[in-house]
N, CA, C and O atoms as CSV, one atom per row, in Angstrom:
chain,resi,resn,atom,element,x,y,z
A,1,MET,N,N,117.631,112.028,157.731
A,1,MET,CA,C,118.396,111.815,156.511
A,1,MET,C,C,117.534,111.186,155.424
A,1,MET,O,O,117.616,111.592,154.265
A,2,TRP,N,N,116.696,110.188,155.780
A,2,TRP,CA,C,115.879,109.524,154.766
A,2,TRP,C,C,114.857,110.481,154.169
A,2,TRP,O,O,114.476,110.316,153.010
A,3,MET,N,N,114.398,111.487,154.931
A,3,MET,CA,C,113.455,112.482,154.401
A,3,MET,C,C,114.111,113.296,153.286
A,3,MET,O,O,113.471,113.639,152.292
A,4,LYS,N,N,115.379,113.594,153.466
A,4,LYS,CA,C,116.115,114.346,152.458
A,4,LYS,C,C,116.250,113.497,151.187
A,4,LYS,O,O,116.120,114.019,150.079
A,5,THR,N,N,116.504,112.214,151.340
A,5,THR,CA,C,116.630,111.308,150.198
A,5,THR,C,C,115.297,111.198,149.461
A,5,THR,O,O,115.260,111.245,148.231
A,6,VAL,N,N,114.206,111.051,150.209
A,6,VAL,CA,C,112.878,110.969,149.604
A,6,VAL,C,C,112.559,112.268,148.870
A,6,VAL,O,O,112.045,112.242,147.751
A,7,PHE,N,N,112.863,113.407,149.500
A,7,PHE,CA,C,112.612,114.707,148.870
A,7,PHE,C,C,113.352,114.819,147.539
A,7,PHE,O,O,112.751,115.191,146.532
A,8,TRP,N,N,114.643,114.504,147.520
A,8,TRP,CA,C,115.435,114.614,146.290
A,8,TRP,C,C,114.987,113.595,145.242
A,8,TRP,O,O,115.018,113.873,144.043
A,9,GLY,N,N,114.572,112.421,145.700
A,9,GLY,CA,C,114.052,111.418,144.768
A,9,GLY,C,C,112.767,111.890,144.096
A,9,GLY,O,O,112.602,111.736,142.886
A,10,LEU,N,N,111.862,112.462,144.878
A,10,LEU,CA,C,110.621,112.983,144.316
A,10,LEU,C,C,110.880,114.161,143.387
A,10,LEU,O,O,110.250,114.282,142.337
A,11,LEU,N,N,111.801,115.019,143.774
A,11,LEU,CA,C,112.154,116.159,142.935
A,11,LEU,C,C,112.709,115.689,141.590
A,11,LEU,O,O,112.346,116.226,140.543
A,12,LEU,N,N,113.580,114.699,141.621
A,12,LEU,CA,C,114.141,114.150,140.394
A,12,LEU,C,C,113.043,113.509,139.541
A,12,LEU,O,O,113.015,113.686,138.323
A,13,PHE,N,N,112.142,112.766,140.184
A,13,PHE,CA,C,111.028,112.149,139.469
A,13,PHE,C,C,110.165,113.211,138.777
A,13,PHE,O,O,109.795,113.046,137.614
A,14,MET,N,N,109.846,114.290,139.480
A,14,MET,CA,C,109.027,115.355,138.902
A,14,MET,C,C,109.735,116.023,137.729
A,14,MET,O,O,109.095,116.368,136.735
A,15,LEU,N,N,111.025,116.204,137.830
A,15,LEU,CA,C,111.791,116.811,136.751
A,15,LEU,C,C,111.744,115.926,135.502
A,15,LEU,O,O,111.511,116.418,134.399
A,16,VAL,N,N,111.962,114.633,135.677
A,16,VAL,CA,C,111.928,113.694,134.556
A,16,VAL,C,C,110.515,113.625,133.969
A,16,VAL,O,O,110.356,113.644,132.749
A,17,ALA,N,N,109.494,113.546,134.819
A,17,ALA,CA,C,108.110,113.450,134.344
A,17,ALA,C,C,107.711,114.706,133.574
A,17,ALA,O,O,107.042,114.610,132.545
A,18,THR,N,N,108.106,115.868,134.052
A,18,THR,CA,C,107.784,117.123,133.360
A,18,THR,C,C,108.470,117.179,132.004
A,18,THR,O,O,107.859,117.576,131.012
A,19,THR,N,N,109.725,116.786,131.960
A,19,THR,CA,C,110.465,116.781,130.698
A,19,THR,C,C,109.810,115.842,129.694
A,19,THR,O,O,109.673,116.185,128.520
A,20,MET,N,N,109.404,114.659,130.149
A,20,MET,CA,C,108.751,113.702,129.252
A,20,MET,C,C,107.398,114.227,128.777
A,20,MET,O,O,107.036,114.033,127.617
A,21,ALA,N,N,106.651,114.885,129.653
A,21,ALA,CA,C,105.352,115.428,129.267
A,21,ALA,C,C,105.519,116.485,128.185
A,21,ALA,O,O,104.732,116.538,127.239
A,22,VAL,N,N,106.530,117.318,128.318
A,22,VAL,CA,C,106.790,118.338,127.295
A,22,VAL,C,C,107.226,117.672,126.000
A,22,VAL,O,O,106.745,118.038,124.928
A,23,GLU,N,N,108.120,116.708,126.079
A,23,GLU,CA,C,108.635,116.016,124.888
A,23,GLU,C,C,107.533,115.298,124.117
A,23,GLU,O,O,107.517,115.334,122.887
A,24,TYR,N,N,106.613,114.649,124.823
A,24,TYR,CA,C,105.587,113.849,124.164
A,24,TYR,C,C,104.251,114.566,124.035
A,24,TYR,O,O,103.232,113.934,123.757
A,25,GLY,N,N,104.248,115.871,124.231
A,25,GLY,CA,C,103.085,116.681,123.899
A,25,GLY,C,C,101.920,116.621,124.861
A,25,GLY,O,O,100.776,116.731,124.421
A,26,ALA,N,N,102.149,116.454,126.131
A,26,ALA,CA,C,101.045,116.401,127.079
A,26,ALA,C,C,100.409,117.770,127.272
A,26,ALA,O,O,99.303,117.871,127.804
A,27,ARG,N,N,101.098,118.824,126.843
A,27,ARG,CA,C,100.568,120.157,127.047
A,27,ARG,C,C,99.390,120.456,126.132
A,27,ARG,O,O,98.376,120.991,126.583
A,28,SER,N,N,99.510,120.118,124.864
A,28,SER,CA,C,98.412,120.374,123.942
A,28,SER,C,C,98.570,119.508,122.715
A,28,SER,O,O,99.639,118.959,122.447
A,29,HIS,N,N,97.478,119.398,121.972
A,29,HIS,CA,C,97.498,118.582,120.755
A,29,HIS,C,C,98.356,119.234,119.667
A,29,HIS,O,O,98.854,118.544,118.777
A,30,ASN,N,N,98.530,120.535,119.730
A,30,ASN,CA,C,99.231,121.248,118.666
A,30,ASN,C,C,100.675,121.570,119.010
A,30,ASN,O,O,101.249,122.501,118.446
A,31,SER,N,N,101.262,120.829,119.912
A,31,SER,CA,C,102.667,121.044,120.211
A,31,SER,C,C,103.410,119.738,120.008
A,31,SER,O,O,102.821,118.659,120.065
A,32,GLY,N,N,104.681,119.843,119.776
A,32,GLY,CA,C,105.494,118.656,119.563
A,32,GLY,C,C,105.855,118.515,118.103
A,32,GLY,O,O,105.428,119.313,117.269
A,33,PRO,N,N,106.646,117.494,117.792
A,33,PRO,CA,C,107.147,117.321,116.429
A,33,PRO,C,C,106.053,117.141,115.387
A,33,PRO,O,O,106.253,117.511,114.230
A,34,TRP,N,N,104.886,116.577,115.762
A,34,TRP,CA,C,103.817,116.363,114.792
A,34,TRP,C,C,103.183,117.673,114.354
A,34,TRP,O,O,102.527,117.714,113.313
A,35,SER,N,N,103.363,118.758,115.129
A,35,SER,CA,C,102.779,120.041,114.735
A,35,SER,C,C,103.433,120.572,113.467
A,35,SER,O,O,102.864,121.432,112.795
A,36,TRP,N,N,104.624,120.071,113.127
A,36,TRP,CA,C,105.293,120.480,111.889
A,36,TRP,C,C,104.575,119.916,110.682
A,36,TRP,O,O,104.844,120.347,109.561
A,37,CYS,N,N,103.674,118.969,110.868
A,37,CYS,CA,C,102.977,118.292,109.781
A,37,CYS,C,C,101.655,118.977,109.442
A,37,CYS,O,O,100.910,118.490,108.591
A,38,ASP,N,N,101.364,120.065,110.075
A,38,ASP,CA,C,100.100,120.762,109.887
A,38,ASP,C,C,100.134,121.579,108.599
A,38,ASP,O,O,100.993,122.447,108.446
A,39,PRO,N,N,99.206,121.313,107.664
A,39,PRO,CA,C,99.189,122.092,106.424
A,39,PRO,C,C,99.052,123.595,106.663
A,39,PRO,O,O,99.471,124.395,105.826
A,40,ALA,N,N,98.469,123.985,107.797
A,40,ALA,CA,C,98.332,125.413,108.114
A,40,ALA,C,C,99.689,126.076,108.324
A,40,ALA,O,O,99.812,127.296,108.213
A,41,THR,N,N,100.711,125.270,108.627
A,41,THR,CA,C,102.054,125.827,108.829
A,41,THR,C,C,102.881,125.760,107.549
A,41,THR,O,O,104.074,126.061,107.562
A,42,GLY,N,N,102.243,125.363,106.437
A,42,GLY,CA,C,102.944,125.297,105.167
A,42,GLY,C,C,103.404,123.905,104.776
A,42,GLY,O,O,103.994,123.725,103.710
A,43,TYR,N,N,103.142,122.917,105.624
A,43,TYR,CA,C,103.530,121.538,105.298
A,43,TYR,C,C,102.682,121.031,104.141
A,43,TYR,O,O,101.460,121.183,104.155
A,44,LYS,N,N,103.321,120.428,103.134
A,44,LYS,CA,C,102.602,119.864,101.989
A,44,LYS,C,C,102.385,118.368,102.227
A,44,LYS,O,O,103.338,117.590,102.272
A,45,VAL,N,N,101.129,117.982,102.377
A,45,VAL,CA,C,100.772,116.585,102.620
A,45,VAL,C,C,101.028,115.782,101.346
A,45,VAL,O,O,100.628,116.192,100.256
A,46,SER,N,N,101.696,114.639,101.488
A,46,SER,CA,C,101.981,113.769,100.349
A,46,SER,C,C,100.718,113.013,99.946
A,46,SER,O,O,99.969,112.553,100.809
A,47,THR,N,N,100.478,112.882,98.654
A,47,THR,CA,C,99.279,112.182,98.181
A,47,THR,C,C,99.414,110.669,98.259
A,47,THR,O,O,98.405,109.964,98.280
A,48,LEU,N,N,100.642,110.153,98.301
A,48,LEU,CA,C,100.898,108.720,98.444
A,48,LEU,C,C,100.088,107.889,97.442
A,48,LEU,O,O,99.384,106.957,97.831
A,49,THR,N,N,100.189,108.227,96.166
A,49,THR,CA,C,99.413,107.534,95.135
A,49,THR,C,C,99.724,106.033,95.080
A,49,THR,O,O,98.820,105.227,94.858
A,50,GLY,N,N,100.976,105.656,95.279
A,50,GLY,CA,C,101.323,104.239,95.298
A,50,GLY,C,C,100.664,103.511,96.461
A,50,GLY,O,O,100.232,102.367,96.324
A,51,CYS,N,N,100.590,104.178,97.599
A,51,CYS,CA,C,99.968,103.566,98.778
A,51,CYS,C,C,98.452,103.460,98.605
A,51,CYS,O,O,97.835,102.505,99.078
A,52,ARG,N,N,97.857,104.437,97.930
A,52,ARG,CA,C,96.414,104.367,97.635
A,52,ARG,C,C,96.117,103.080,96.875
A,52,ARG,O,O,95.212,102.324,97.228
A,53,ALA,N,N,96.898,102.849,95.825
A,53,ALA,CA,C,96.690,101.651,95.000
A,53,ALA,C,C,96.934,100.383,95.807
A,53,ALA,O,O,96.169,99.424,95.712
A,54,MET,N,N,98.005,100.381,96.604
A,54,MET,CA,C,98.335,99.196,97.388
A,54,MET,C,C,97.240,98.866,98.398
A,54,MET,O,O,96.841,97.709,98.529
A,55,VAL,N,N,96.758,99.871,99.104
A,55,VAL,CA,C,95.733,99.661,100.131
A,55,VAL,C,C,94.441,99.147,99.501
A,55,VAL,O,O,93.805,98.244,100.045
A,56,LYS,N,N,94.051,99.709,98.368
A,56,LYS,CA,C,92.834,99.246,97.688
A,56,LYS,C,C,92.983,97.787,97.248
A,56,LYS,O,O,92.080,96.977,97.457
A,57,LEU,N,N,94.108,97.462,96.648
A,57,LEU,CA,C,94.333,96.083,96.181
A,57,LEU,C,C,94.345,95.097,97.349
A,57,LEU,O,O,93.697,94.052,97.289
A,58,GLN,N,N,95.081,95.429,98.410
A,58,GLN,CA,C,95.153,94.531,99.562
A,58,GLN,C,C,93.794,94.342,100.209
A,58,GLN,O,O,93.450,93.241,100.639
A,59,CYS,N,N,93.029,95.407,100.276
A,59,CYS,CA,C,91.744,95.341,100.969
A,59,CYS,C,C,90.772,94.389,100.284
A,59,CYS,O,O,89.990,93.715,100.954
A,60,VAL,N,N,90.815,94.329,98.963
A,60,VAL,CA,C,89.903,93.424,98.254
A,60,VAL,C,C,90.515,92.043,98.057
A,60,VAL,O,O,89.911,91.179,97.421
A,61,GLY,N,N,91.707,91.834,98.598
A,61,GLY,CA,C,92.340,90.521,98.546
A,61,GLY,C,C,93.127,90.243,97.285
A,61,GLY,O,O,93.478,89.095,97.012
A,62,SER,N,N,93.412,91.283,96.507
A,62,SER,CA,C,94.186,91.097,95.275
A,62,SER,C,C,95.679,91.087,95.570
A,62,SER,O,O,96.136,91.632,96.574
A,63,GLN,N,N,96.413,90.467,94.689
A,63,GLN,CA,C,97.876,90.462,94.773
A,63,GLN,C,C,98.378,91.871,94.457
A,63,GLN,O,O,97.921,92.488,93.494
A,64,VAL,N,N,99.306,92.379,95.252
A,64,VAL,CA,C,99.885,93.696,95.017
A,64,VAL,C,C,101.145,93.523,94.180
A,64,VAL,O,O,102.089,92.861,94.613
A,65,PRO,N,N,101.172,94.113,92.980
A,65,PRO,CA,C,102.379,94.010,92.158
A,65,PRO,C,C,103.592,94.619,92.874
A,65,PRO,O,O,103.469,95.599,93.609
A,66,GLU,N,N,104.749,94.025,92.646
A,66,GLU,CA,C,105.990,94.487,93.289
A,66,GLU,C,C,106.247,95.971,93.029
A,66,GLU,O,O,106.716,96.683,93.917
A,67,ALA,N,N,105.944,96.439,91.826
A,67,ALA,CA,C,106.179,97.850,91.476
A,67,ALA,C,C,105.302,98.776,92.317
A,67,ALA,O,O,105.754,99.843,92.732
A,68,VAL,N,N,104.053,98.379,92.574
A,68,VAL,CA,C,103.143,99.191,93.387
A,68,VAL,C,C,103.651,99.239,94.823
A,68,VAL,O,O,103.675,100.307,95.434
A,69,LEU,N,N,104.054,98.103,95.364
A,69,LEU,CA,C,104.608,98.057,96.717
A,69,LEU,C,C,105.855,98.920,96.817
A,69,LEU,O,O,106.007,99.689,97.766
A,70,ARG,N,N,106.736,98.797,95.855
A,70,ARG,CA,C,107.974,99.583,95.851
A,70,ARG,C,C,107.673,101.085,95.796
A,70,ARG,O,O,108.285,101.872,96.518
A,71,ASP,N,N,106.708,101.483,94.920
A,71,ASP,CA,C,106.341,102.897,94.816
A,71,ASP,C,C,105.792,103.420,96.142
A,71,ASP,O,O,106.162,104.504,96.592
A,72,CYS,N,N,104.914,102.647,96.756
A,72,CYS,CA,C,104.322,103.053,98.030
A,72,CYS,C,C,105.404,103.240,99.092
A,72,CYS,O,O,105.449,104.266,99.770
A,73,CYS,N,N,106.260,102.255,99.226
A,73,CYS,CA,C,107.303,102.319,100.255
A,73,CYS,C,C,108.256,103.481,100.000
A,73,CYS,O,O,108.693,104.145,100.940
A,74,GLN,N,N,108.580,103.728,98.739
A,74,GLN,CA,C,109.474,104.836,98.409
A,74,GLN,C,C,108.803,106.174,98.711
A,74,GLN,O,O,109.438,107.077,99.255
A,75,GLN,N,N,107.526,106.305,98.362
A,75,GLN,CA,C,106.802,107.548,98.646
A,75,GLN,C,C,106.722,107.799,100.148
A,75,GLN,O,O,106.883,108.933,100.599
A,76,LEU,N,N,106.477,106.757,100.914
A,76,LEU,CA,C,106.404,106.919,102.368
A,76,LEU,C,C,107.774,107.275,102.939
A,76,LEU,O,O,107.878,108.142,103.808
A,77,ALA,N,N,108.811,106.617,102.461
A,77,ALA,CA,C,110.172,106.907,102.935
A,77,ALA,C,C,110.616,108.311,102.551
A,77,ALA,O,O,111.445,108.907,103.239
A,78,ASN,N,N,110.075,108.845,101.460
A,78,ASN,CA,C,110.448,110.186,101.013
A,78,ASN,C,C,109.882,111.293,101.891
A,78,ASN,O,O,110.276,112.451,101.753
A,79,ILE,N,N,108.966,110.957,102.790
A,79,ILE,CA,C,108.456,111.949,103.735
A,79,ILE,C,C,109.536,112.099,104.800
A,79,ILE,O,O,109.713,111.233,105.656
A,80,ASN,N,N,110.252,113.215,104.728
A,80,ASN,CA,C,111.444,113.400,105.561
A,80,ASN,C,C,111.167,113.383,107.055
A,80,ASN,O,O,111.953,112.835,107.827
A,81,ASN,N,N,110.065,113.972,107.463
A,81,ASN,CA,C,109.743,114.004,108.885
A,81,ASN,C,C,108.926,112.762,109.228
A,81,ASN,O,O,107.758,112.659,108.853
A,82,GLU,N,N,109.541,111.823,109.941
A,82,GLU,CA,C,108.845,110.570,110.252
A,82,GLU,C,C,107.581,110.795,111.067
A,82,GLU,O,O,106.693,109.943,111.078
A,83,TRP,N,N,107.488,111.933,111.750
A,83,TRP,CA,C,106.279,112.253,112.519
A,83,TRP,C,C,105.092,112.522,111.595
A,83,TRP,O,O,103.944,112.452,112.033
A,84,CYS,N,N,105.352,112.827,110.327
A,84,CYS,CA,C,104.280,113.170,109.383
A,84,CYS,C,C,103.770,111.967,108.596
A,84,CYS,O,O,102.733,112.060,107.941
A,85,ARG,N,N,104.463,110.862,108.645
A,85,ARG,CA,C,104.105,109.715,107.808
A,85,ARG,C,C,102.711,109.169,108.113
A,85,ARG,O,O,101.933,108.934,107.188
A,86,CYS,N,N,102.385,108.967,109.367
A,86,CYS,CA,C,101.060,108.436,109.716
A,86,CYS,C,C,99.968,109.453,109.393
A,86,CYS,O,O,98.879,109.082,108.955
A,87,GLY,N,N,100.258,110.717,109.607
A,87,GLY,CA,C,99.281,111.756,109.266
A,87,GLY,C,C,98.986,111.777,107.780
A,87,GLY,O,O,97.835,111.932,107.371
A,88,ASP,N,N,100.024,111.621,106.970
A,88,ASP,CA,C,99.824,111.597,105.519
A,88,ASP,C,C,99.056,110.345,105.093
A,88,ASP,O,O,98.238,110.406,104.175
A,89,LEU,N,N,99.310,109.221,105.746
A,89,LEU,CA,C,98.535,108.003,105.446
A,89,LEU,C,C,97.066,108.188,105.824
A,89,LEU,O,O,96.173,107.748,105.101
A,90,SER,N,N,96.826,108.834,106.950
A,90,SER,CA,C,95.459,109.100,107.382
A,90,SER,C,C,94.759,110.024,106.391
A,90,SER,O,O,93.595,109.814,106.049
A,91,SER,N,N,95.467,111.033,105.940
A,91,SER,CA,C,94.936,111.970,104.945
A,91,SER,C,C,94.615,111.240,103.640
A,91,SER,O,O,93.573,111.473,103.026
A,92,MET,N,N,95.516,110.361,103.230
A,92,MET,CA,C,95.311,109.569,102.022
A,92,MET,C,C,94.061,108.699,102.168
A,92,MET,O,O,93.264,108.586,101.237
A,93,LEU,N,N,93.900,108.094,103.328
A,93,LEU,CA,C,92.749,107.224,103.567
A,93,LEU,C,C,91.445,108.019,103.508
A,93,LEU,O,O,90.469,107.566,102.910
A,94,ARG,N,N,91.426,109.195,104.123
A,94,ARG,CA,C,90.225,110.037,104.067
A,94,ARG,C,C,89.894,110.427,102.624
A,94,ARG,O,O,88.724,110.486,102.244
A,95,SER,N,N,90.932,110.692,101.824
A,95,SER,CA,C,90.669,111.065,100.425
A,95,SER,C,C,90.143,109.865,99.622
A,95,SER,O,O,89.332,110.037,98.712
A,96,VAL,N,N,90.598,108.664,99.955
A,96,VAL,CA,C,90.055,107.459,99.305
A,96,VAL,C,C,88.581,107.318,99.660
A,96,VAL,O,O,87.753,107.052,98.789
A,97,TYR,N,N,88.251,107.497,100.938
A,97,TYR,CA,C,86.848,107.422,101.359
A,97,TYR,C,C,86.015,108.457,100.596
A,97,TYR,O,O,84.916,108.158,100.129
A,98,GLN,N,N,86.545,109.665,100.477
A,98,GLN,CA,C,85.827,110.736,99.791
A,98,GLN,C,C,85.656,110.390,98.301
A,98,GLN,O,O,84.572,110.555,97.741
A,99,GLU,N,N,86.719,109.918,97.678
A,99,GLU,CA,C,86.695,109.535,96.264
A,99,GLU,C,C,85.639,108.453,96.006
A,99,GLU,O,O,84.956,108.473,94.982
A,100,LEU,N,N,85.513,107.511,96.945
A,100,LEU,CA,C,84.575,106.399,96.771
A,100,LEU,C,C,83.183,106.703,97.316
A,100,LEU,O,O,82.277,105.874,97.222
A,101,GLY,N,N,83.018,107.904,97.890
A,101,GLY,CA,C,81.718,108.294,98.425
A,101,GLY,C,C,81.340,107.557,99.691
A,101,GLY,O,O,80.156,107.355,99.961
A,102,VAL,N,N,82.327,107.152,100.473
A,102,VAL,CA,C,82.071,106.403,101.705
A,102,VAL,C,C,81.674,107.368,102.816
A,102,VAL,O,O,82.344,108.373,103.054
A,103,ARG,N,N,80.607,107.055,103.470
A,103,ARG,CA,C,80.174,107.835,104.637
A,103,ARG,C,C,80.439,106.985,105.876
A,103,ARG,O,O,81.589,106.694,106.205
A,104,ASP,N,N,79.396,106.600,106.538
A,104,ASP,CA,C,79.541,105.784,107.738
A,104,ASP,C,C,79.324,104.305,107.443
A,104,ASP,O,O,79.220,103.493,108.362
A,105,GLY,N,N,79.256,103.961,106.177
A,105,GLY,CA,C,78.995,102.584,105.795
A,105,GLY,C,C,80.117,101.642,106.168
A,105,GLY,O,O,81.210,102.062,106.548
A,106,LYS,N,N,79.829,100.380,106.055
A,106,LYS,CA,C,80.803,99.357,106.419
A,106,LYS,C,C,81.665,98.941,105.231
A,106,LYS,O,O,82.840,98.619,105.405
A,107,GLU,N,N,81.085,98.944,104.008
A,107,GLU,CA,C,81.819,98.456,102.847
A,107,GLU,C,C,82.335,99.632,102.017
A,107,GLU,O,O,81.568,100.498,101.596
A,108,VAL,N,N,83.654,99.643,101.790
A,108,VAL,CA,C,84.299,100.706,101.028
A,108,VAL,C,C,84.299,100.345,99.543
A,108,VAL,O,O,83.926,101.155,98.694
A,109,LEU,N,N,84.714,99.143,99.251
A,109,LEU,CA,C,84.716,98.566,97.908
A,109,LEU,C,C,84.055,97.200,98.023
A,109,LEU,O,O,83.994,96.647,99.121
A,110,PRO,N,N,83.558,96.639,96.923
A,110,PRO,CA,C,82.991,95.290,97.029
A,110,PRO,C,C,84.010,94.316,97.635
A,110,PRO,O,O,85.096,94.119,97.091
A,111,GLY,N,N,83.649,93.731,98.738
A,111,GLY,CA,C,84.529,92.788,99.426
A,111,GLY,C,C,85.551,93.440,100.337
A,111,GLY,O,O,86.445,92.762,100.844
A,112,CYS,N,N,85.441,94.726,100.554
A,112,CYS,CA,C,86.411,95.450,101.384
A,112,CYS,C,C,85.693,96.285,102.431
A,112,CYS,O,O,85.040,97.277,102.107
A,113,LEU,N,N,85.815,95.879,103.678
A,113,LEU,CA,C,85.196,96.613,104.779
A,113,LEU,C,C,86.049,97.824,105.153
A,113,LEU,O,O,87.273,97.798,105.032
A,114,LYS,N,N,85.389,98.869,105.602
A,114,LYS,CA,C,86.072,100.112,105.987
A,114,LYS,C,C,87.137,99.850,107.048
A,114,LYS,O,O,88.243,100.384,106.961
A,115,GLU,N,N,86.819,99.042,108.036
A,115,GLU,CA,C,87.765,98.747,109.122
A,115,GLU,C,C,89.006,98.021,108.592
A,115,GLU,O,O,90.116,98.270,109.063
A,116,VAL,N,N,88.824,97.134,107.626
A,116,VAL,CA,C,89.948,96.404,107.036
A,116,VAL,C,C,90.838,97.372,106.260
A,116,VAL,O,O,92.064,97.292,106.341
A,117,MET,N,N,90.221,98.286,105.506
A,117,MET,CA,C,91.013,99.263,104.757
A,117,MET,C,C,91.810,100.152,105.713
A,117,MET,O,O,92.974,100.465,105.459
A,118,LYS,N,N,91.174,100.554,106.808
A,118,LYS,CA,C,91.853,101.402,107.783
A,118,LYS,C,C,93.067,100.683,108.376
A,118,LYS,O,O,94.150,101.263,108.458
A,119,LEU,N,N,92.895,99.442,108.785
A,119,LEU,CA,C,94.003,98.685,109.364
A,119,LEU,C,C,95.094,98.401,108.329
A,119,LEU,O,O,96.281,98.380,108.656
A,120,THR,N,N,94.684,98.184,107.085
A,120,THR,CA,C,95.651,97.966,106.012
A,120,THR,C,C,96.502,99.216,105.821
A,120,THR,O,O,97.725,99.123,105.721
A,121,ALA,N,N,95.865,100.381,105.771
A,121,ALA,CA,C,96.590,101.644,105.603
A,121,ALA,C,C,97.496,101.921,106.807
A,121,ALA,O,O,98.630,102.373,106.645
A,122,ALA,N,N,96.997,101.652,107.997
A,122,ALA,CA,C,97.769,101.921,109.209
A,122,ALA,C,C,99.009,101.047,109.314
A,122,ALA,O,O,99.981,101.418,109.971
A,123,SER,N,N,98.978,99.887,108.668
A,123,SER,CA,C,100.116,98.973,108.762
A,123,SER,C,C,101.151,99.169,107.653
A,123,SER,O,O,102.152,98.454,107.617
A,124,VAL,N,N,100.928,100.118,106.758
A,124,VAL,CA,C,101.877,100.356,105.661
A,124,VAL,C,C,103.304,100.598,106.169
A,124,VAL,O,O,104.241,100.044,105.593
A,125,PRO,N,N,103.511,101.403,107.223
A,125,PRO,CA,C,104.893,101.582,107.695
A,125,PRO,C,C,105.568,100.269,108.086
A,125,PRO,O,O,106.764,100.092,107.851
A,126,GLU,N,N,104.816,99.358,108.677
A,126,GLU,CA,C,105.375,98.058,109.066
A,126,GLU,C,C,105.703,97.221,107.835
A,126,GLU,O,O,106.766,96.605,107.762
A,127,VAL,N,N,104.788,97.202,106.871
A,127,VAL,CA,C,105.006,96.446,105.636
A,127,VAL,C,C,106.256,96.964,104.919
A,127,VAL,O,O,107.067,96.187,104.416
A,128,CYS,N,N,106.394,98.283,104.884
A,128,CYS,CA,C,107.512,98.916,104.174
A,128,CYS,C,C,108.787,99.009,105.017
A,128,CYS,O,O,109.850,99.353,104.499
A,129,LYS,N,N,108.685,98.705,106.303
A,129,LYS,CA,C,109.821,98.846,107.226
A,129,LYS,C,C,110.359,100.275,107.205
A,129,LYS,O,O,111.569,100.504,107.200
A,130,VAL,N,N,109.418,101.234,107.194
A,130,VAL,CA,C,109.750,102.646,107.223
A,130,VAL,C,C,109.487,103.133,108.649
A,130,VAL,O,O,108.397,102.921,109.180
A,131,PRO,N,N,110.458,103.775,109.267
A,131,PRO,CA,C,110.291,104.166,110.669
A,131,PRO,C,C,109.212,105.221,110.895
A,131,PRO,O,O,109.066,106.174,110.129
A,132,ILE,N,N,108.468,105.012,111.972
A,132,ILE,CA,C,107.503,105.993,112.470
A,132,ILE,C,C,107.687,106.080,113.974
A,132,ILE,O,O,108.092,105.102,114.603
A,133,PRO,N,N,107.396,107.237,114.564
A,133,PRO,CA,C,107.443,107.332,116.033
A,133,PRO,C,C,106.369,106.418,116.612
A,133,PRO,O,O,105.278,106.293,116.055
A,134,ASN,N,N,106.684,105.797,117.707
A,134,ASN,CA,C,105.803,104.777,118.231
A,134,ASN,C,C,106.038,104.663,119.734
A,134,ASN,O,O,107.185,104.554,120.167
A,135,PRO,N,N,104.972,104.688,120.538
A,135,PRO,CA,C,105.131,104.647,121.994
A,135,PRO,C,C,105.902,103.438,122.515
A,135,PRO,O,O,106.488,103.498,123.596
A,136,SER,N,N,105.910,102.344,121.761
A,136,SER,CA,C,106.612,101.148,122.231
A,136,SER,C,C,108.122,101.287,122.106
A,136,SER,O,O,108.877,100.483,122.653
A,137,GLY,N,N,108.560,102.321,121.375
A,137,GLY,CA,C,109.994,102.517,121.187
A,137,GLY,C,C,110.510,101.888,119.907
A,137,GLY,O,O,111.642,102.147,119.500
A,138,ASP,N,N,109.681,101.055,119.259
A,138,ASP,CA,C,110.084,100.486,117.971
A,138,ASP,C,C,110.150,101.593,116.943
A,138,ASP,O,O,109.516,102.634,117.115
A,139,ARG,N,N,110.896,101.390,115.889
A,139,ARG,CA,C,111.008,102.408,114.853
A,139,ARG,C,C,110.094,102.134,113.671
A,139,ARG,O,O,110.037,102.944,112.745
A,140,ALA,N,N,109.391,101.037,113.674
A,140,ALA,CA,C,108.380,100.761,112.660
A,140,ALA,C,C,107.161,100.244,113.407
A,140,ALA,O,O,107.241,99.958,114.601
A,141,GLY,N,N,106.081,100.128,112.743
A,141,GLY,CA,C,104.890,99.638,113.412
A,141,GLY,C,C,103.632,100.081,112.714
A,141,GLY,O,O,103.632,100.375,111.519
A,142,VAL,N,N,102.561,100.125,113.476
A,142,VAL,CA,C,101.250,100.485,112.967
A,142,VAL,C,C,100.921,101.888,113.461
A,142,VAL,O,O,101.167,102.221,114.620
A,143,CYS,N,N,100.367,102.703,112.577
A,143,CYS,CA,C,100.006,104.073,112.949
A,143,CYS,C,C,98.998,104.059,114.101
A,143,CYS,O,O,98.068,103.252,114.124
A,144,TYR,N,N,99.200,104.953,115.037
A,144,TYR,CA,C,98.389,105.037,116.254
A,144,TYR,C,C,96.905,105.217,115.970
A,144,TYR,O,O,96.075,104.723,116.732
A,145,TRP,N,N,96.551,105.909,114.896
A,145,TRP,CA,C,95.139,106.217,114.639
A,145,TRP,C,C,94.329,104.992,114.250
A,145,TRP,O,O,93.108,105.086,114.124
A,146,ALA,N,N,94.960,103.862,114.057
A,146,ALA,CA,C,94.220,102.637,113.734
A,146,ALA,C,C,93.268,102.257,114.862
A,146,ALA,O,O,92.275,101.566,114.637
A,147,ALA,N,N,93.571,102.707,116.064
A,147,ALA,CA,C,92.735,102.371,117.219
A,147,ALA,C,C,91.525,103.293,117.366
A,147,ALA,O,O,90.662,103.042,118.207
A,148,TYR,N,N,91.448,104.355,116.562
A,148,TYR,CA,C,90.359,105.329,116.700
A,148,TYR,C,C,89.294,105.093,115.638
A,148,TYR,O,O,89.620,104.831,114.480
A,149,PRO,N,N,88.015,105.183,116.026
A,149,PRO,CA,C,86.940,104.864,115.093
A,149,PRO,C,C,86.678,105.926,114.019
A,149,PRO,O,O,86.057,105.603,113.007
A,150,ASP,N,N,87.119,107.167,114.191
A,150,ASP,CA,C,86.757,108.234,113.254
A,150,ASP,C,C,87.669,108.369,112.057
A,150,ASP,O,O,87.498,109.298,111.268
A,151,VAL,N,N,88.628,107.482,111.890
A,151,VAL,CA,C,89.531,107.582,110.733
A,151,VAL,C,C,89.048,106.661,109.638
A,151,VAL,O,O,89.664,106.590,108.575
């Protein structure tokens, strides 16, 4: 009898694990809700001009005007698919690096290190209290790519 219980328990575990793997994209990088954010599929990446200004100001230690913060948070909230918000922030950050001619250097702006700018940009959803998908189950937080060196 206990063998039958163990068998059904393992079967149930495998069913749940397979469902979760499909839901969270274990099959491939291009599957799951974030694949809707791919410009190749027609998705228009938001430029997040308010967030560009906010991230630059915060990175150099300047006070961020309330209007700039409000614009950034509104632009981020206007991205209907919450799965696309971190991707758009990452895209915005890469364009800032390109605009400033940043390569592999450490300093993006005088007094602003590349790593600080990256972490500042990644934390915008938390600052704005705008929901993003997050492995911890929270609805706000820091974008996952903050942990990767190539952003």
